[in-house]
PADOBA-271927 format. One record per residue (C-alpha): residue in one letter; x, y, z. Coordinates in steps of 0.5 Angstrom, whole numbers, plus 2048, in hexadecimal, padded with zeros to 3 digits. Example, Ala and Ser with C-alpha at 12.3 -4.5 7.8 and 13.67 -1.06 7.14 Angstrom:
// PADOBA-271927
A8197F7810;S81B7FE80E;
//
This chain:
// PADOBA-271927
M7E290C826;I7DC908829;E7DC900828;I7D78FB82A;I7D98F582D;V7D58EE82F;R7D78E9834;A7D48E2835;I7D38DF83C;L7D28D883A;V7D08D3840;N7D18CC840;E7CC8C7844;E7D18C784A;N7D08CF84A;K7D78D0848;I7D88D6843;L7DD8D583D;L7E38DA83C;V7E88DA837;R7EF8DB837;R7F08E1832;V7F68E082C;K7F68E782A;E7F78EE82D;P7F38F2830;E7F48ED837;K7F88E8833;E7F88E1837;K7F38E483C;W7EC8E083E;S7E68E383B;L7DF8E2839;P7DE8E1832;G7DC8E682D;G7DE8EC829;K7DD8F2826;V7D68F3822;K7D78F581B;W7D48FB817;R7CC8FA816;E7CC8F481A;T7C88F3820;A7CB8F2827;K7C78EB827;K7C98E9820;G7D08EB822;I7D18E7828;Q7CE8E1824;R7D38E281F;E7D98E2824;I7D78DC827;K7D68D8821;E7DD8DB81E;E7E08DA825;L7DD8D3828;Q7D98D0822;L7D38D1826;I7CC8D3825;F7CA8D882A;T7C38DB82C;P7C58E1830;H7C18E4835;Y7C38EB837;L7C68EC83E;F7C98F383F;F7CE8F883C;T7D48FC83F;E7D990183C;Y7E090383C;I7E390983A;L7EB909838;P7ED910837;E7F490E834;K7F190A82F;K7EB90F82D;L7E690982E;H7E0908832;S7DD901832;H7D68FF833;V7D68F7836;M7D08F3835;Y7CF8ED839;Y7CB8E7837;D7C98E083A;G7C58DB837;K7C58D4834;Y7CA8D182F;S7CB8CB82B;G7D08C7828;T7D78C4829;I7DC8CA82C;L7E28CA827;A7E68D0828;K7E98D5823;D7F08D4823;D7F28DB821;E7EE8DE826;I7EE8D982C;S7F48D582F;E7F08D1834;L7E98D1837;H7E68CF83E;F7DF8CF842;F7E18D2849;S7DC8D284F;Y7DA8D9853;S7E08D7858;E7E58D6853;V7E38DD84F;E7E48E0856;T7EB8DE856;L7ED8DD84F;K7F38E184D;N7F48E4846;I7ED8E6845;A7EC8EB83F;W7E98F2840;N7E38F2845;H7E18EB844;R7E28E984B;E7DD8EE84D;M7D88ED848;I7D88E5849;L7D78E6851;K7D18EB84F;Y7CE8E684B;F7CE8E1850;N7CC8E6855;K7C68E8851;I7C48E084F;E7C48DF857;M7BF8E5858;A7BA8E3853;
//
């Protein structure tokens, strides 16, 4: 099976990135970039806007950054993960059945933070390095 996943890199005025602590498996209780699966007949851009609205009650204007993929042979799963940054507005209100906690982390905090889901540390550091090079 192939799935498309979208993730948002939400940066505040202090140049810190928002991570959310997951309530559900997979990666339960780990820090993650907000986002989720794209639905059938939904574009990735619409998917990340929907996910950010559902999870955080924010209006998000996404800007595509990059993608990565991973294959889990034991689950017969091939995932394409698309990352976005962009502008957001509203007051963050986490969806209780998906997020137990949220926090904005600096680059140095992300480098040493324990319990980060999947490859999100690598993607966040890639994002910060990409911004520095621009």
